[in-house]
N, C-alpha and C positions, 0 to 999 in steps of 0.2 A: 512605425514604417513597415509597410509590406515589402518583404524580401523574397527572393527565389531561392529556395534551398534544394540543391542538387544532389543531396547526400544519398548514395546507394542504401537501399533498404529492403527488408524482408519481414513478412509476418509468418510465423510458425503456428500453424492450426492443425486440428485433428477433427475426426468424425465425432468423437466423444471424449469425455474425461477418462483419464487412465490409459490413454493411447501411447504416452511417452513424450508429451510435449516438453516438459520441463527438462527431461533427460537430453533430448535432442537440442532444445534451445540452449541450454547451459553448456553442452559440448561444443556446439558451434560457436558460441561466444568465446569460449576458452581457445578453441582452435585458431580462430581468426586473430585473437589478441596475441597468441604466441607467434602469429607471422609479423607482428610489429604494428597491427592495425590499432587505431583507436576506436573501440566498439562501444556504441551507446546502447545500453540495455533498457528494454521497456517491457512492460506487463500489461495486457488488456485486463480491465476489470479491477476489482478492489483488494485483490490478494496482497498480503504483505510478506509472505514467507518466500515465495519464488524469487522476488527482486533481490533477496539477500544472496541467494546462490548466483544470480546474474552479477551482482556486485562483486563477488568474490572471484568470478571468471573474467571480469573485465577491469577491475580496479576503479570503476566509475559507479556512481550511485545508481541503484535500479529505480525506475520511475514507473509510476502507473498511468495509464491512459483509460479513464473511466468516463464513458459518454453519458451515464446516467447521473453520477455524482457532480460531474463538472460541465455537462452539457456538450453535445457534439461539437459546437463552434469552438470550444477551448481545446479540443484534443489535438489539432494540428499545431497550435501555438505552444502547448505544453511539450509536444514532441520536438518541435524546433528548438525549444529552449534546452532541452536535455541533450539533443544531438549536436548542438553547435561545436564546431571544429573537429567533428569525428569523421572517420573514414567509412564508416559502416554502422548502420542501425539495425538492431534485431528486434522484433517485438513478439514476445510470446503471447498467444491467444489465451482465451478462457472457455473452459467446457468445449462443446462441439462448435464448429466453425459458425453456424448460424443460431446458436443459442445465446439469448440475451436476457434482459429484464422480462420476468413473466408477465405475459399478457401485453406486452408493448412492442411486439413485432421484432424488427431488428435492433432496437435500441439496446446499447451496450453489448452487442455481440462483436465476436472477432471480425465478422464480415464487415460490419459498420466501420469499425476502426480501419480496416484494410482499405475501404472505399474513401474514408476521410483522408488518409495518408497517400492515396494513390499508390499503393504498395503491392507487389506481386505476393501471392500466398503460396507457401510450401505445406503441402498436407502430410502429417505424420500419421501413417496407418499401422495400427496393431495387426500384423498379418499372421498371427500365431494359429488362428483356426480357419484359414481360407486359402485358396489358391486362385483359380480363374474369377471367381467372384469379386475379387478386388478390383477388376476393371469396371464392373457394373457399379460398385460402391463409389469408386472415384469419379466416374462419369456423372452420377447423380449429383455429387458435391459440385463439380465443374459447371454443370449447366443450370443448377437451381437459381442462380442470380447471375445473369450476364456481365453485370457490372464488377463481379468479384473475379479477378484474374488469378487462376490457379496455374502456377508456372511449373509444377512438378510435385513429385512424391519422394517421401523418405519412408522406406519400408522398415518397420520396427519389429523386433522379436522374431525374426526369420530363423527356422529351424535347422536348415541344411542347405547345402549346395543346389540339390535337386529342388528343394522348396523355392530357392531364389530364382531359378531358371523358369519355373512355372509362372511365378509372379512377374517376372520381367516380360515373358512372352504375352501375357495377358494385358499388361499395360502398353506394351508396344502396339498391340492390335487396337488398343483404344486411343492411341496417339499421345499418351501422356508420358513425359520424361521421367526416368527414374533417377533421382539425384543423389541418392543414398540407401544403403542396406545395412542394417544394424543387426547383428545376432543377438541372441538372449545372453545377457550378462548380469545376473542378479548381483554380482559382487560389487558393481558400482551404483546400485540403487540406494537412494537415500532413505534412512528409516522414517516411518510415519507413525502418527498416533491420532487422537480423537479429532484434531481439527486440521490434519494433513502433514505434510513433511516437518520434521523437526527443524526448527530454525538454525541458521549458520551459527549464531552467537552461542548455542548450546553445545556445538560439537565442531569447533572451528578446525581442529587439526584433522579430524576425520573428514570434514567437509572439503578441505583443501585436497587431501588425498583423492576423494571422490570426483572433485572438479577435474583434477589431473587425469584420473582414469577416463572420464567422459570424453575430454579433449583427445585422448589417444584413441578411443573407440571411434570417435567421429572422424578423426584424420585417416583412420584405416578404411572405414565404411562409406565415407561421403565424398562427393567430388566437390571440394572447396572452390576450385576454379569456376566450375559450372554455376555454383550457387552465387558466387560473387558476380558472374557475368549476368545472372538473373536479376540480382539486386540492383545492378547498374541500368536495367531497363526501366527503372521507376522514373517517371517524368518529374520535372521540377515541382516542388510544392510551394504555392505561392501563399505565404502567410506572414503575420507579424508574429515573431517569437515571443513567447510569454516572458515577462519581466517582473520578478518580484517587487523591485523598487516602483515601477510603473503601476503595478497592481495596487500597492499600498497608497501611492499618491492619488490614484483614482479613487480609492475608498475614502481617503481623506477629504476629497472634494465632493463626494457622493454621499451614499447613504449610510456611512460607518458610525455616524454619531448616534448617541443614545444615552440613557441614563440606566442606573441600577447596578454598576459595578461597585466594587468596594471603594471607600473613600480614599484609602491608601494602600500601599503594599505591604506595609508593617503593621496596619491596624487602623481602625477608624480614628479619625481625629488627629492623626499625626501632622504636625505643622510642616509646611513645605519651606525649604530654605534653599541654600545653593544645592546644585546637583550632587556634590560630594557628601553634603550633610544629610540628605534624604536616605533613609534605609532603604535598601534594594537598589541603590544606583552604584555602578563602579565606573568612575571616570565619566560621568554623565549619562550612562547608558543603563537602563534597567537590566538586572540579572534574572533571566528566566531559566530555571533549573528544569531540565527534561530527564525523566527516568529513562534509564537504559539498562544494559547488561542482560543476561540470560532470561530473566523474568519478564521483561518489558521491551520486546524486539518490534512491536508493530508501530511504524510511523511512516509518514510520507516526507520525502526529503523536502518538498515545498513548504512544509510547516516551518521548519527551522529557517529556511530562506526568507519566508515572509516575516517571521519574527525579528530576524536580523535587519530586513529592510525597513521595519517599523521602528527600528532604534534600540532593540534589545540585544544584549549579549546572551547567547544560548550557551549554557554549561551542562554537560551530560553528567549525571551521577548513577550509581549502581545501588538500588536499595537492598541488594544481597550483601554488600560489602561495606558501603559507606555509612558511618554511624551519625553524621550530621548532614543537613542540607549544604550545598555549596555556599561559600561565603558570600554574604550580601544579597541572598536570594529575595527577589522581589515578586516573583510569580512562579508557580510550580505546575508542571504539564507531566501527567502521567498517563501514558497512552495504553494501548492493548499489549497483550502478550499471553504469558502462561502462568499467572500467580498460583493456580491451582497445582501445578507441578512443583512449585517451589514454596508452598505455604509454610512448611516447618521452618524453612531457612528464613523466610520473610518475617515470620513470627518471632524468631529467636533474635532478629535485629531489634531488640527492644528500643535501644537508643534513637534509632532513626524513626521508629514508629512514634515515639514521643516528640521528636522534632517536627515531623509532618503534622501531628495533631496540634502542636503549639502554634505553628504557622497558620494553620486553618482557623484556630480559636482567636487568633488576632485580627482575623479578617483578610489574611493575604489571599490573592486570587489563586485558585486551583482550578485547572481544566483536567477532568479525568474521563478517560474513555474506556469502557469494558473492563479490562484488567485493573485500570486505575480506580474504577468504581468499586471492585471487589476489595482492593487494597485499603480503601478509605472506610470500608464498613467495620463493623464491630467483630466479625469473625468470617473465617473462610474454612469450610469443612471442619469447623470445631476449633480452629487455630486462631488465637487473638490477632487482630489486624489493628489498624490505626485508631479505630474507634471514632472517626470524624462524623461518620453516618451512623444512626440507629438502625442498622440493618445487617442481617446475617446472610452469608452466601454459602451455596454448596454446590457441588458437581450433580448433574442430572444426566439422564439417559436421553434426553431429549435435545437434539440439535436445532437451535434456533439461527436460521440463515435466510438472508434476502434484503433486497433494497427497501428502503422506506422514505417516505415523504413526511417531513416534520415541520413543525412550527414551534418557535420557542414560546413556552408558556409564561415564563417568569423572566424578569429582567436579570442579567447576570453579568460576569466579568467578560463573557464571550459575545453576548448579543442582547439587544433589547428585545422585550417581549414583542411578538409579531413577526420576528425574523423568520423566513422560510429557508430551509436547507434540505437537501436530499442527503441520505447517508446509507449505511450498510450495518446490519446486525450478523454476528458470526460468534456463537458462544454455545457451550454445553453446561452452563451454570444457570442457577437461578438466585435471585436476591430477594429477601422479604423483609419489609414490603418492597414492592417494585417501584413505588415513587414516594416521595415525601410530601409534606404540606404545600411546598411550593415545587412543583414537578418541572424537570428541565424541558422536555419536549412533549408535545401533542402529536402523535402519529395520525396522518390524515389518509394515508394509503400504504399498504393494502388493507389495514385494519385501523380502526379508530380506538386509541387508548392514550393514557398519558404514561410517562415514564421518566425516572431519573429524579435527581434532587438538585435543588438550588437552596443553598444557606449561606448567609454572610457572603464570603467571596468564593464559594465553592460551587462548581458546575460539574456534576457527575452523572454519567449516563452510559448506557450499554452501546449507544449509537456511535459508529465511526463516522467522521465526516472529513471532507477534503477541503482544506481552507483556501485552496486556489479558486474554488467556485464562490467564495464570499470572502475576499481578503480583508473586509472590514474586521472579521473575527480576530485576525492576527493583530491589527492596528489597535482594536479595543482592548485586547488583553496585554499588549505591551504598555499602553497607557496606564492600565490598572497596576501593572507591575511597577510602574514608575511613581505611582501615587497620584496620578492625574485622572480625574473623573471623565 
């Protein structure tokens, strides 16, 4: 049912990456949350790390709005789902305001998301090396697309009182409101490494302190009342909020059926009986174990919601600490993260590696993305891993990054052959060989190649996907975990 969502909302954008979007967005979220507001955090694009900081600032799941992977039509619905019952929604942009999928115009850009949400934009400008030129820069961004409503500017990395005066005078001349001024404050910057910020799960205590410092910095430097007033100018958003249960129900009636998943969760040929008698079921619900902890931090909130709606019980475990898979595990999801950082610790947990290998050898359904692919291999940087796949991985100097259009090459626990999905690659590792005898995906754009592995119940690949775009994936995997083909 289409509803009218009147939630105040802001999109925080920038002229380019590195301007301070995450710093400002996280600080704003925390500052408004400290006022007692229920703040709904969102991130444009596929990034997994920034939403972790957003969640820490707001106490709510950080959610992604990706118009490439999920399609533009689904963006308002996913936003409405996440923002339900909140007082304010804040969306952090991706890259520069008008940057999106390469060669696809505005697709997946912050500008497109702002237009889809009918939300005013606040531009975060790194002012460290300019004064009056800031007016020309902001004027260009404000006039480039008349459908994008630029409501004001937050100046970041301002050096002095005199510098601030010059910047304000220039923007006043251009007719652009200054909604905040932040001085250089390296002490609150989050540490980075080869794929961006260090995830919250790896530095929770320090991250809490950083978020608190960011909130204080934003309170001192930004006009929160003016920002809230701007957020309230967003007109009602007319859409049907996304529902995981409705999405699964629609998949059940639509294209979600197919063949090729494992015969049962516990291994081929297991006889089905009562719900409690089937291995992998707990109280009639299949148990899907999801890897978490510091080494596996990349996940979309909607995946667990879809699995739950499909009838599964989602149980999180930590491959760094837990020595066995959760009791009654019927399906295993190992998402993205940084196994290369924790390769010695993952390798040292030999008991869990054996448990994962035994589960896969018995035909249990396993969905592995990127970090999960590396963990299932024979070795990572010379350290023994699970040995499920006859492949070895290592760190590389080359960053592989970008959107992909893919088609399932082989029937699997996730999808029948021929299923089309859009996804994203983001890694500095290579695995050899890059594909098995039965590849997981065939990429059709921007390059043509096969990638990943399908063997027994295992589907392992570098490709990150968003299951909200194809909820039949969650339904099919939950059925495989329950031992139902």
